[in-house]
C-alpha positions as a printed NumPy array, in Angstrom:
array([[ -1.029, -27.483,  13.196],
       [ -0.178, -29.249,   9.96 ],
       [  3.443, -30.086,   9.218],
       [  3.172, -27.696,   6.268],
       [  2.725, -24.589,   8.462],
       [  6.332, -24.633,   9.649],
       [  6.435, -20.871,  10.168],
       [  4.108, -21.148,  13.171],
       [  6.916, -22.931,  15.058],
       [  8.699, -19.554,  15.115],
       [  5.878, -17.759,  16.961],
       [  6.621, -17.01 ,  20.63 ],
       [  4.063, -18.125,  23.229],
       [  2.561, -14.664,  23.641],
       [  1.724, -14.241,  19.922],
       [ -1.47 , -16.038,  18.874],
       [ -1.2  , -18.329,  15.862],
       [ -4.937, -18.197,  15.251],
       [ -7.006, -15.203,  16.253],
       [-10.598, -14.931,  17.335],
       [-11.508, -11.818,  15.326],
       [-13.965,  -9.653,  17.318],
       [-17.163,  -8.88 ,  15.422],
       [-16.476,  -5.18 ,  15.089],
       [-16.972,  -2.458,  12.485],
       [-14.336,   0.192,  11.805],
       [-16.428,   2.991,  13.403],
       [-16.726,   0.802,  16.538],
       [-12.915,   0.449,  16.546],
       [-12.557,   4.24 ,  16.483],
       [-15.25 ,   4.629,  19.156],
       [-13.415,   2.311,  21.559],
       [-10.166,   4.272,  21.202],
       [-12.017,   7.574,  21.709],
       [-13.642,   6.201,  24.876],
       [-10.291,   5.105,  26.349],
       [ -8.002,   7.909,  25.143],
       [-10.177,  10.96 ,  24.33 ],
       [ -7.454,  13.53 ,  24.989],
       [ -4.576,  11.707,  23.31 ],
       [ -3.249,  13.197,  20.095],
       [ -4.751,  11.434,  17.073],
       [ -3.516,  13.481,  14.108],
       [ -0.691,  15.94 ,  13.506],
       [ -0.597,  17.983,  10.299],
       [  2.088,  20.661,   9.903],
       [  1.934,  21.417,  13.621],
       [ -1.865,  21.357,  13.909],
       [ -2.964,  18.642,  16.363],
       [ -6.311,  16.889,  16.75 ],
       [ -7.213,  14.766,  19.775],
       [ -9.229,  11.574,  19.448],
       [-12.258,  13.384,  20.919],
       [-11.943,  16.153,  18.292],
       [-11.488,  13.596,  15.504],
       [-14.646,  11.767,  16.563],
       [-16.561,  15.063,  16.64 ],
       [-15.558,  15.729,  13.022],
       [-16.422,  12.171,  11.981],
       [-19.935,  12.24 ,  13.471],
       [-20.535,  15.733,  12.051],
       [-19.534,  14.519,   8.583],
       [-21.725,  11.413,   8.903],
       [-24.692,  13.597,   9.938],
       [-24.132,  15.859,   6.9  ],
       [-24.067,  12.823,   4.587],
       [-27.287,  11.522,   6.12 ],
       [-28.865,  14.993,   5.687],
       [-28.097,  14.688,   1.958],
       [-29.898,  11.362,   1.849],
       [-26.827,   9.067,   1.713],
       [-28.102,   5.577,   2.507],
       [-26.382,   2.464,   3.765],
       [-24.331,   0.844,   0.988],
       [-24.009,   4.032,  -1.072],
       [-20.55 ,   4.717,  -2.508],
       [-18.795,   7.953,  -1.551],
       [-15.401,   8.716,  -3.132],
       [-12.341,  10.296,  -1.506],
       [ -9.772,  11.912,  -3.83 ],
       [ -7.384,  13.564,  -1.382],
       [ -3.754,  13.502,  -0.313],
       [ -2.97 ,  12.702,   3.336],
       [ -4.674,  15.299,   5.557],
       [ -7.045,  15.336,   8.567],
       [-10.036,  15.744,   6.23 ],
       [ -9.167,  12.348,   4.719],
       [ -9.546,  10.557,   8.049],
       [-12.711,  12.504,   8.957],
       [-14.28 ,  11.728,   5.555],
       [-13.271,   8.048,   5.639],
       [-14.72 ,   7.352,   9.079],
       [-17.689,   9.665,   8.464],
       [-18.648,   7.706,   5.339],
       [-18.299,   4.378,   7.179],
       [-20.278,   5.646,  10.184],
       [-23.161,   6.605,   7.882],
       [-23.133,   3.045,   6.487],
       [-21.588,   4.173,   3.195],
       [-18.792,   2.515,   1.21 ],
       [-15.553,   4.444,   0.66 ],
       [-14.39 ,   4.516,  -2.975],
       [-10.638,   5.147,  -2.765],
       [ -9.364,   7.31 ,  -5.653],
       [ -5.739,   8.042,  -6.442],
       [ -5.441,  11.846,  -6.894],
       [ -2.982,  11.294,  -9.745],
       [ -5.529,   9.628, -12.037],
       [ -6.232,  11.301, -15.363],
       [ -9.822,  12.222, -16.26 ],
       [-10.475,   9.077, -18.298],
       [ -9.425,   6.846, -15.366],
       [-11.378,   8.947, -12.859],
       [-14.524,   8.775, -14.982],
       [-14.201,   4.979, -15.251],
       [-13.969,   4.476, -11.45 ],
       [-16.815,   6.9  , -10.679],
       [-19.049,   5.078, -13.168],
       [-17.934,   1.579, -12.202],
       [-18.6  ,   2.251,  -8.515],
       [-21.785,   4.287,  -9.064],
       [-20.452,   7.027,  -6.808],
       [-22.802,   9.987,  -6.205],
       [-20.716,  12.012,  -3.719],
       [-17.001,  12.832,  -3.916],
       [-14.601,  14.634,  -1.561],
       [-11.807,  16.205,  -3.64 ],
       [ -8.804,  18.475,  -3.202],
       [ -9.359,  22.006,  -4.579],
       [ -6.468,  21.644,  -7.058],
       [ -8.199,  18.569,  -8.528],
       [-11.684,  20.099,  -8.616],
       [-11.48 ,  20.902, -12.376],
       [-10.87 ,  17.199, -13.151],
       [-14.077,  16.239, -11.353],
       [-16.104,  19.003, -13.029],
       [-14.812,  17.978, -16.463],
       [-16.179,  14.437, -16.081],
       [-19.15 ,  15.018, -13.769],
       [-21.834,  15.163, -16.475],
       [-20.726,  11.723, -17.723],
       [-21.098,  10.194, -14.239],
       [-23.718,   9.828, -11.495],
       [-21.925,  12.323,  -9.197],
       [-24.366,  14.788,  -7.564],
       [-22.456,  16.157,  -4.567],
       [-18.909,  17.564,  -4.749],
       [-17.174,  18.498,  -1.483],
       [-13.96 ,  20.488,  -1.904],
       [-11.052,  20.422,   0.545],
       [ -8.595,  23.331,   0.687],
       [ -5.439,  22.742,   2.708],
       [ -4.659,  26.476,   2.635],
       [ -7.204,  29.095,   3.783],
       [ -9.127,  30.091,   0.668],
       [-11.994,  32.439,   0.016],
       [-12.648,  30.588,  -3.225],
       [-16.192,  29.496,  -4.038],
       [-16.972,  26.376,  -6.02 ],
       [-20.226,  27.205,  -7.831],
       [-23.035,  25.239,  -6.235],
       [-20.66 ,  22.727,  -4.626],
       [-19.599,  22.577,  -0.996],
       [-16.387,  23.448,   0.762],
       [-15.53 ,  20.879,   3.427],
       [-16.482,  23.401,   6.127],
       [-19.793,  24.404,   4.502],
       [-20.683,  20.737,   4.052],
       [-20.128,  20.046,   7.763],
       [-22.291,  23.089,   8.573],
       [-25.051,  21.905,   6.219],
       [-26.249,  19.027,   8.432],
       [-29.951,  19.434,   9.175],
       [-30.096,  16.509,  11.582],
       [-27.909,  14.916,  14.214],
       [-26.141,  11.65 ,  13.417],
       [-28.354,   8.55 ,  13.434],
       [-26.35 ,   5.359,  14.174],
       [-26.474,   2.728,  11.431],
       [-26.322,  -1.007,  12.05 ],
       [-23.311,  -2.532,  10.294],
       [-22.809,  -6.254,   9.716],
       [-18.967,  -6.467,   9.696],
       [-18.718,  -9.831,   7.921],
       [-21.   ,  -8.91 ,   5.031],
       [-21.014,  -5.13 ,   4.704],
       [-18.424,  -3.698,   2.326],
       [-16.4  ,  -0.824,   3.822],
       [-13.98 ,  -0.017,   0.985],
       [-13.748,  -0.344,  -2.776],
       [ -9.984,  -0.523,  -3.263],
       [ -9.254,  -0.217,  -6.968],
       [ -6.292,  -2.212,  -8.201],
       [ -3.898,  -0.503, -10.564],
       [ -5.4  ,  -1.891, -13.727],
       [ -2.064,  -3.389, -14.8  ],
       [ -3.853,  -6.345, -16.362],
       [ -6.618,  -4.452, -18.114],
       [ -9.578,  -2.697, -16.494],
       [ -9.066,  -1.486, -12.939],
       [-10.953,  -3.749, -10.507],
       [-12.626,  -2.665,  -7.257],
       [-11.632,  -5.09 ,  -4.488],
       [-14.537,  -5.261,  -2.011],
       [-13.066,  -5.14 ,   1.473],
       [-15.571,  -5.672,   4.283],
       [-15.378,  -4.122,   7.752],
       [-14.246,  -7.537,   8.995],
       [-11.528,  -7.853,   6.337],
       [ -9.963,  -4.534,   7.31 ],
       [-10.447,  -4.833,  11.063],
       [ -9.072,  -8.4  ,  10.943],
       [ -5.94 ,  -7.175,   9.161],
       [ -5.367,  -4.41 ,  11.724],
       [ -5.878,  -6.975,  14.499],
       [ -3.472,  -9.437,  12.81 ],
       [ -0.786,  -6.767,  12.346],
       [ -1.043,  -5.608,  15.948],
       [ -0.816,  -9.175,  17.266],
       [  2.283,  -9.794,  15.138],
       [  3.995,  -6.555,  16.261],
       [  2.556,  -6.127,  19.756],
       [  5.935,  -6.456,  21.484],
       [  7.174,  -3.613,  19.256],
       [  4.138,  -1.308,  19.588],
       [  3.142,   0.352,  22.847],
       [ -0.527,   1.323,  23.093],
       [ -1.127,   5.087,  23.198],
       [  2.607,   5.855,  22.991],
       [  3.674,   5.569,  19.341],
       [  4.045,   8.244,  16.692],
       [  3.579,   6.898,  13.169],
       [  4.997,   8.848,  10.231],
       [  2.156,   8.79 ,   7.697],
       [  3.634,   9.77 ,   4.351],
       [  2.508,   6.727,   2.333],
       [ -0.759,   7.779,   0.647],
       [ -3.868,   6.744,   2.565],
       [ -5.665,   6.001,  -0.718],
       [ -3.133,   3.17 ,  -1.061],
       [ -4.216,   0.092,   0.882],
       [ -0.8  ,  -0.174,   2.64 ],
       [ -1.077,   3.377,   4.001],
       [ -4.754,   2.878,   4.883],
       [ -4.021,  -0.11 ,   7.125],
       [ -0.432,   0.379,   8.355],
       [ -0.728,   4.118,   9.017],
       [ -4.326,   5.259,   9.503],
       [ -6.187,   2.238,  10.861],
       [ -3.351,   0.729,  12.895],
       [ -2.752,   4.17 ,  14.451],
       [ -6.395,   4.401,  15.484],
       [ -6.462,   0.841,  16.856],
       [ -3.351,   1.484,  18.994],
       [ -4.266,   5.105,  19.942],
       [ -1.077,   6.284,  18.253],
       [ -0.452,   9.773,  16.889],
       [ -0.44 ,   9.83 ,  13.093],
       [  2.02 ,  12.438,  11.786],
       [  0.608,  13.203,   8.354],
       [  2.361,  14.559,   5.28 ],
       [  0.547,  15.011,   1.948],
       [  3.488,  13.851,  -0.196],
       [  7.048,  12.554,   0.043],
       [  9.331,  15.563,  -0.268],
       [ 12.708,  14.678,   1.198],
       [ 13.527,  17.902,   3.076],
       [  9.968,  18.167,   4.407],
       [ 10.093,  14.552,   5.596],
       [ 13.474,  15.023,   7.294],
       [ 12.377,  18.256,   8.972],
       [  9.179,  16.573,  10.181],
       [ 11.236,  13.689,  11.617],
       [ 13.46 ,  16.243,  13.389],
       [ 10.492,  18.109,  14.909],
       [  8.07 ,  15.271,  15.671],
       [ 10.453,  12.355,  16.384],
       [  8.268,   9.525,  15.033],
       [  8.958,   6.005,  16.279],
       [  7.477,   4.006,  13.379],
       [  7.88 ,   4.712,   9.659],
       [  5.964,   2.52 ,   7.196],
       [  7.478,   3.23 ,   3.781],
       [  8.47 ,   1.941,   0.381],
       [ 12.016,   1.298,  -0.902],
       [ 12.256,   4.525,  -2.917],
       [ 11.648,   6.55 ,   0.269],
       [ 14.47 ,   4.736,   2.045],
       [ 16.712,   5.264,  -1.028],
       [ 16.139,   9.023,  -0.842],
       [ 16.908,   9.215,   2.889],
       [ 19.96 ,   6.941,   2.59 ],
       [ 21.441,   9.098,  -0.166],
       [ 20.896,  12.408,   1.663],
       [ 24.378,  13.583,   2.742],
       [ 23.249,  14.859,   6.169],
       [ 20.394,  12.502,   7.02 ],
       [ 21.833,  11.681,  10.46 ],
       [ 21.581,  15.339,  11.524],
       [ 17.779,  15.196,  11.427],
       [ 17.395,  12.829,  14.384],
       [ 16.36 ,   9.904,  12.207],
       [ 17.497,   7.566,  14.977],
       [ 14.129,   8.253,  16.707],
       [ 12.675,   5.724,  14.248],
       [ 12.799,   2.232,  15.788],
       [ 10.892,   0.279,  13.188],
       [ 10.341,   0.659,   9.453],
       [  7.8  ,  -1.52 ,   7.708],
       [  8.666,  -1.774,   4.037],
       [  5.997,  -2.861,   1.593],
       [  4.492,  -2.341,  -1.856],
       [  7.686,  -3.228,  -3.757],
       [ 10.708,  -5.499,  -3.221],
       [ 13.431,  -4.143,  -0.95 ],
       [ 16.919,  -4.585,  -2.455],
       [ 19.199,  -6.231,   0.134],
       [ 22.054,  -3.734,  -0.308],
       [ 19.711,  -0.81 ,   0.281],
       [ 18.342,  -2.397,   3.446],
       [ 21.859,  -2.757,   4.887],
       [ 22.841,   0.795,   3.968],
       [ 19.7  ,   2.392,   5.438],
       [ 19.962,   0.463,   8.692],
       [ 23.641,   1.328,   8.99 ],
       [ 22.796,   5.038,   8.802],
       [ 19.687,   5.091,  10.981],
       [ 20.149,   2.283,  13.492],
       [ 16.512,   1.299,  12.864],
       [ 15.24 ,  -2.079,  11.769],
       [ 13.492,  -2.537,   8.413],
       [ 10.964,  -5.352,   8.469],
       [ 10.005,  -6.107,   4.89 ],
       [  6.518,  -7.442,   4.319],
       [  4.113,  -8.427,   1.589],
       [  0.492,  -7.868,   0.824],
       [ -1.969,  -6.922,  -1.882],
       [ -5.148,  -4.866,  -2.254],
       [ -7.227,  -8.034,  -2.267],
       [ -5.939,  -8.905,   1.238],
       [ -6.469,  -5.591,   3.033],
       [ -3.343,  -5.8  ,   2.393],
       [ -0.931,  -7.493,   4.841],
       [ -0.324, -11.228,   4.664],
       [  3.403, -11.526,   5.519],
       [  6.173,  -9.712,   7.337],
       [  9.647, -10.409,   8.618],
       [  9.211, -11.085,  12.338],
       [ 10.924,  -9.078,  15.058],
       [ 10.778, -12.219,  17.25 ],
       [ 12.715, -14.546,  14.904],
       [ 15.31 , -14.363,  12.149],
       [ 14.858, -11.557,   9.705],
       [ 15.994, -12.839,   6.33 ],
       [ 17.018, -10.082,   3.892],
       [ 15.463, -10.744,   0.506],
       [ 12.491, -12.492,   2.099],
       [  9.111, -10.906,   2.886],
       [  8.911, -13.003,   6.035],
       [  6.265, -15.339,   7.384],
       [  2.475, -15.26 ,   7.539],
       [  0.775, -13.002,  10.079],
       [ -1.623, -14.764,  12.512],
       [ -4.579, -16.668,  10.993],
       [ -2.994, -16.553,   7.522],
       [ -2.311, -19.686,   5.49 ],
       [ -0.309, -19.774,   2.272],
       [  1.296, -22.191,  -0.145],
       [  3.134, -22.291,  -3.466],
       [  1.306, -24.118,  -6.246],
       [  2.288, -25.369,  -9.663],
       [  2.08 , -22.659, -12.345],
       [  0.536, -25.062, -14.844],
       [ -2.298, -26.667, -12.845],
       [ -2.714, -24.081, -10.057],
       [ -3.38 , -26.807,  -7.48 ],
       [ -0.39 , -29.063,  -6.828],
       [  1.729, -27.746,  -3.968],
       [  5.361, -27.627,  -5.077],
       [  8.296, -28.774,  -2.896],
       [ 10.205, -26.392,  -0.599],
       [ 12.469, -24.078,  -2.596],
       [ 10.665, -24.535,  -5.913],
       [  8.913, -21.697,  -7.737],
       [  5.166, -21.438,  -8.227],
       [  2.19 , -19.141,  -7.736],
       [  1.564, -17.846,  -4.206],
       [ -1.957, -18.512,  -2.932],
       [ -3.293, -17.2  ,   0.394],
       [ -6.182, -17.805,   2.781],
       [ -7.255, -15.701,   5.769],
       [ -9.897, -13.383,   7.27 ],
       [ -8.315, -10.373,   5.512],
       [ -9.036, -11.749,   2.008],
       [-11.598,  -9.679,   0.073],
       [-15.215, -10.557,  -0.571],
       [-14.601, -10.308,  -4.343],
       [-14.365,  -7.729,  -7.125],
       [-17.156,  -5.17 ,  -7.463],
       [-19.523,  -6.204, -10.293],
       [-16.942,  -8.605, -11.77 ],
       [-18.1  , -12.185, -11.104],
       [-15.774, -13.782, -13.687],
       [-12.649, -12.033, -12.373],
       [-13.723, -12.915,  -8.824],
       [-14.112, -16.588,  -9.748],
       [-10.663, -16.604, -11.403],
       [ -8.999, -15.05 ,  -8.334],
       [-10.89 , -16.672,  -5.423],
       [-10.948, -20.458,  -5.718],
       [-12.005, -22.83 ,  -2.924],
       [-11.33 , -20.149,  -0.319],
       [ -7.84 , -19.342,  -1.667],
       [ -6.723, -16.008,  -3.115],
       [ -4.605, -16.535,  -6.254],
       [ -2.125, -13.664,  -6.124],
       [ -0.536, -13.802,  -9.583],
       [  2.852, -13.527,  -7.863],
       [  5.611, -16.085,  -8.297],
       [  7.532, -17.097,  -5.202],
       [  9.077, -19.854,  -3.129],
       [  9.271, -20.779,   0.547],
       [ 12.244, -22.112,   2.497],
       [ 12.293, -24.894,   5.1  ],
       [ 11.007, -22.55 ,   7.849],
       [  8.194, -21.135,   5.719],
       [  9.766, -17.771,   4.895],
       [  8.344, -16.439,   1.643],
       [ 10.465, -15.042,  -1.19 ],
       [  8.735, -13.085,  -3.948],
       [ 10.437, -13.654,  -7.265],
       [  8.146, -11.687,  -9.595],
       [  4.715, -11.122, -11.013],
       [  3.707, -13.892, -13.398],
       [  3.398, -11.32 , -16.171],
       [  6.818,  -9.736, -15.449],
       [  8.74 , -12.943, -16.179],
       [ 11.076, -12.657, -19.189],
       [ 11.467, -15.7  , -21.429],
       [ 14.714, -15.517, -23.411],
       [ 15.888, -18.487, -25.503],
       [ 13.553, -20.681, -23.454],
       [ 15.011, -19.564, -20.119],
       [ 12.718, -18.087, -17.458],
       [ 14.346, -14.873, -16.181],
       [ 12.935, -13.084, -13.139],
       [ 13.71 ,  -9.335, -13.139],
       [ 14.154,  -9.316,  -9.357],
       [ 17.158, -11.667,  -9.605],
       [ 18.926,  -9.301, -12.014],
       [ 17.949,  -6.161, -10.069],
       [ 19.396,  -7.52 ,  -6.821],
       [ 22.817,  -7.802,  -8.495],
       [ 22.556,  -4.364, -10.1  ],
       [ 21.816,  -2.747,  -6.714],
       [ 25.142,  -4.094,  -5.433],
       [ 27.059,  -2.053,  -8.046],
       [ 28.568,   1.048,  -6.367],
       [ 27.216,   3.421,  -9.058],
       [ 23.604,   2.227,  -9.046],
       [ 20.974,   4.16 ,  -7.085],
       [ 17.864,   2.622,  -8.683],
       [ 17.427,  -0.142, -11.251],
       [ 14.595,  -1.855, -13.057],
       [ 14.756,  -4.725, -15.542],
       [ 12.302,  -5.504, -18.358],
       [ 12.102,  -7.848, -21.329],
       [ 12.282,  -6.341, -24.806],
       [ 11.577,  -8.122, -28.129],
       [ 14.565,  -9.856, -29.702],
       [ 14.429, -11.56 , -33.145],
       [ 16.735, -14.39 , -32.045],
       [ 16.013, -14.961, -28.322],
       [ 12.313, -13.975, -28.411],
       [ 13.004, -11.541, -25.584],
       [ 16.2  , -10.098, -24.209],
       [ 17.005,  -8.319, -20.936],
       [ 17.134,  -4.532, -20.697],
       [ 18.251,  -2.679, -17.552],
       [ 17.193,   0.921, -16.897],
       [ 19.411,   2.578, -14.293],
       [ 19.573,   5.799, -12.261],
       [ 23.145,   6.4  , -11.125],
       [ 24.202,   7.856,  -7.792],
       [ 25.228,  11.514,  -7.764],
       [ 28.809,  11.9  ,  -8.98 ],
       [ 28.973,   8.36 , -10.434],
       [ 29.236,   7.563, -14.143],
       [ 29.536,   3.865, -14.968],
       [ 29.312,   2.987, -18.667],
       [ 27.034,   0.445, -20.319],
       [ 30.055,  -1.811, -20.923],
       [ 31.059,  -1.644, -17.241],
       [ 27.549,  -2.574, -16.056],
       [ 27.327,  -5.494, -18.515],
       [ 30.774,  -6.783, -17.51 ],
       [ 29.802,  -6.519, -13.833],
       [ 26.673,  -8.558, -14.535],
       [ 28.643, -11.185, -16.456],
       [ 30.896, -11.581, -13.426],
       [ 27.983, -11.96 , -11.027],
       [ 25.171, -13.894, -12.732],
       [ 24.415, -16.649, -15.221],
       [ 25.069, -15.569, -18.815],
       [ 21.436, -15.944, -19.93 ],
       [ 20.342, -13.338, -17.305],
       [ 22.886, -10.655, -18.249],
       [ 21.298,  -7.471, -19.673],
       [ 22.235,  -6.916, -23.304],
       [ 20.934,  -3.321, -23.207],
       [ 21.594,  -0.756, -20.469],
       [ 19.896,   2.633, -20.476],
       [ 20.759,   5.432, -18.031],
       [ 18.084,   7.892, -16.88 ],
       [ 17.832,  10.757, -14.411],
       [ 14.693,   9.22 , -12.862],
       [ 12.376,   6.229, -13.191],
       [  8.593,   6.379, -13.582],
       [  6.863,   5.72 , -10.251],
       [  3.383,   5.336,  -8.802],
       [  2.056,   7.815,  -6.237],
       [  3.258,   5.529,  -3.46 ],
       [  6.791,   5.505,  -4.902],
       [  6.739,   2.047,  -6.489],
       [  8.818,   1.827,  -9.675],
       [  6.491,   1.422, -12.664],
       [  7.941,  -1.453, -14.651],
       [  4.776,  -1.455, -16.746],
       [  5.373,   2.122, -17.972],
       [  8.802,   1.122, -19.287],
       [  7.354,  -1.942, -21.017],
       [  4.643,   0.225, -22.594],
       [  7.323,   2.594, -23.949],
       [  9.017,  -0.337, -25.668],
       [  5.691,  -1.484, -27.17 ],
       [  4.83 ,   1.958, -28.556],
       [  8.351,   2.388, -29.976],
       [  8.062,  -0.939, -31.781],
       [  4.727,  -0.148, -33.464]])
């Protein structure tokens, strides 16, 4: 071990620092769990339960139907669904047939949907009935031939010449023929990044990338996860890479029961917790905000949850303390990105958990902070630079984008575009995205630093900070705030509070109050949407 990898000193003896990743495809992973625990509950959806044996039956039936329609190895098949059993059946059915899953966010508008269908060359799509019109409106401009429609409520509706999920399963004219999969080379998933820096890019994640990440996460948490005993609350969308790995695939690897909800609705989530008593809750900060601010959250038995894995967006320190005080659970904040399947870091349960940090690297993951100017020189401990990462979970590249791939994958390292620092023990702190940095009067201002202070104000429920054009400073700091119910701080009070608690150059000069902030489907605050508003207002 090099002196640089100080975080590995924190690993206990029973957690491997470097893993021998078994050469295994995702369908093989499912098959092994089915063989060992056929009658264990796999999925729970509004009281309906599916065992692992029943799940596998659906998966092989779906794969046989795809093969009957002529779907060949390497063909892209899109899923545009909320969390539901049909999602898992489709996902593993596509992979079993040798196909590649194109993950599609159900909230995309038609223009974005058309772009992804064309970019991926998708010919078959599984879509929720409510979204069916979107697909039909763009279909003639794409290569889509087969549309399979999922209804979560019983419906006698017909969809022209297209299939319902049930009629598609019944349409198989042959039994399933196993397909040979080469885990290291064969792409399993096209995970489209948000397109925040231009065109949305399809990260090619191989079977090995995704299986390796599940294996790494289990190794890191194995003292916290009991095989065939956990219940995982699956409310993060499965089309999001965090939900795909931390909820669906990790559940299957550990023979856990995945308690699925199609969306985050607070009362529905709390009632599900009360009835099902999940033990693990992967979530995002906005979900924990909602639960923390519910006046009677404790009455719903939320103390059944032992562990919360927070990802996708930074976790404000004050919120972490408040949530844990109410629930008695432990939030372990982590970090990852679509290009890394996604998990690269997490706060360990076996060593210090440092609020404000995203923790240390999971097994077989290397990382360092490099100079922003040259992209190569490793900077000293505590100094800021770009985070670069290496490991078996790092993508093969971007689909049909050789230049973007070359700019992101260099000499085996994934250049994340995130700015961070590490401390003496190797704990990673994310400061911001490179593009989110505000430069005011020559000072570099990182929104996260300002937001952390704002979250400590007793009136602030949610806060986001952006740079806005300023004729004198170049840019100045604007804070957009949602206040807690019954609270009413003024702009002057917030600015004074900031002046008392941070360097003068970081203090917001503009404060705007809103009832809600724009968010992604996974609940991540959309800083970009606020920046775009400013741009359009200044045209």
